[in-house]
C-alpha positions in Angstrom: 39.4 -252.0 72.5 36.5 -250.6 74.6 37.1 -249.3 78.1 36.2 -252.0 80.6 36.9 -254.9 78.2 39.5 -257.3 79.5 42.0 -258.9 77.2 42.4 -261.8 79.6 40.7 -265.0 78.4 40.1 -266.0 82.0 37.9 -263.0 82.6 34.8 -263.9 80.7 32.4 -261.7 82.7 30.1 -259.4 80.8 30.9 -255.7 81.0 27.1 -254.9 81.2 25.4 -254.9 84.5 22.2 -257.0 84.3 21.6 -257.0 88.1 20.8 -260.4 89.5 19.6 -261.9 86.2 22.5 -262.2 83.8 21.5 -263.7 80.5 25.1 -264.2 79.7 26.1 -266.7 82.4 29.2 -267.5 80.5 30.9 -265.8 77.7 30.5 -267.2 74.2 34.0 -266.1 73.0 36.1 -269.0 71.8 38.9 -268.1 74.2 36.7 -268.1 77.3 37.9 -270.6 79.8 34.3 -271.2 81.1 33.2 -272.0 77.5 36.2 -274.3 77.0 35.5 -276.2 80.2 31.8 -276.5 79.4 32.7 -277.7 75.9 34.9 -280.4 77.4 32.6 -281.7 80.1 29.4 -281.5 78.0 30.7 -283.6 75.0 29.1 -287.0 74.8 32.2 -289.0 75.4 33.3 -287.1 78.5 29.8 -287.4 80.0 29.9 -291.2 79.4 33.4 -291.6 80.8 32.5 -289.6 83.9 29.3 -291.6 84.4 31.1 -295.0 84.0 33.9 -294.1 86.5 31.5 -293.4 89.3 32.9 -295.1 92.4 35.2 -297.4 90.4 38.4 -297.7 88.5 38.3 -299.0 84.9 41.0 -300.0 82.4 41.1 -298.4 79.0 39.7 -301.6 77.4 36.9 -301.8 79.9 35.9 -298.2 79.1 36.0 -298.8 75.4 33.9 -301.9 75.7 31.3 -300.1 77.7 31.0 -297.0 75.5 29.3 -298.0 72.3 30.6 -296.3 69.2 33.7 -294.6 70.6 37.0 -295.1 68.7 40.2 -295.9 70.4 41.6 -292.5 69.4 38.6 -290.5 70.6 38.6 -292.3 73.9 42.3 -291.6 74.3 41.8 -287.9 73.5 38.9 -287.7 75.9 40.7 -289.4 78.8 43.8 -287.2 78.3 41.7 -284.0 78.3 39.8 -285.1 81.4 43.1 -285.9 83.1 44.5 -282.5 82.1 41.4 -280.8 83.6 41.9 -282.7 86.8 38.7 -284.7 86.5 40.3 -288.1 85.9 43.3 -289.8 87.4 45.4 -292.2 85.3 47.4 -294.8 87.1 50.0 -296.9 85.3 50.9 -300.2 87.1 54.5 -301.4 86.5 53.7 -304.8 85.1 54.2 -306.4 81.7 52.1 -305.6 79.7 51.5 -302.2 81.4 48.1 -302.0 83.1 46.5 -298.5 83.1 43.5 -297.6 85.2 41.3 -294.5 85.2 39.2 -293.2 88.1 37.5 -289.9 89.0 39.4 -287.4 91.1 37.6 -285.7 94.0 36.9 -282.8 91.5 35.5 -285.3 89.0 33.3 -286.8 91.6 31.7 -283.4 92.3 31.0 -283.1 88.6 29.5 -286.5 88.6 26.9 -285.3 91.0 25.9 -282.5 88.7 25.8 -284.8 85.7 23.6 -287.2 87.6 21.1 -284.3 88.2 21.1 -283.8 84.4 20.5 -287.5 83.8 17.7 -287.6 86.3 16.0 -284.5 84.7 16.3 -286.3 81.3 14.7 -289.4 82.6 11.9 -287.5 84.2 11.2 -285.5 81.0 12.0 -288.0 78.2 8.3 -288.6 77.4 7.6 -284.8 77.1 10.7 -284.4 74.8 9.6 -287.4 72.7 6.1 -285.8 72.4 7.6 -282.4 71.4 9.8 -284.0 68.8 6.9 -285.9 67.3 4.8 -282.7 67.2 7.7 -280.8 65.6 8.3 -283.5 63.0 4.6 -283.5 62.1 4.5 -279.7 61.7 7.7 -279.9 59.6 6.2 -282.6 57.3 3.0 -280.7 56.9 4.9 -277.5 56.0 7.0 -279.4 53.5 3.8 -280.9 51.9 2.2 -277.4 51.7 5.3 -275.9 50.1 5.6 -278.8 47.6 1.9 -278.3 46.5 
């Protein structure tokens, strides 16, 4: 192992000094905790769950109904992971049948603010992205025709 390289997965800092502009804002190693957290919160189901739980509690069935295309298993895995990371609180009410509700924790609410910024950016730039996609698809189709000729 090179000198200055940490074996600790929680230390994901680069060993190279880039001054103020670090192109490696997070480590790309699989065992990096920053990468693991980003993988968790950036997946499509987590983003949707966090967005839906803004300022309200929802039952599992309500979440599943609201999230088009999510399987029961995937929603269960997502909620457990978000709970483990301290972003979602699960409350089981002692009734028959059991009633389980989910809500954002204070930490989850801070993440929601960040996600909302991303959503706002997406809404503001969706036309530009659609234009870029169309231009790319056109170039790709023209290249395929040229290659086929």
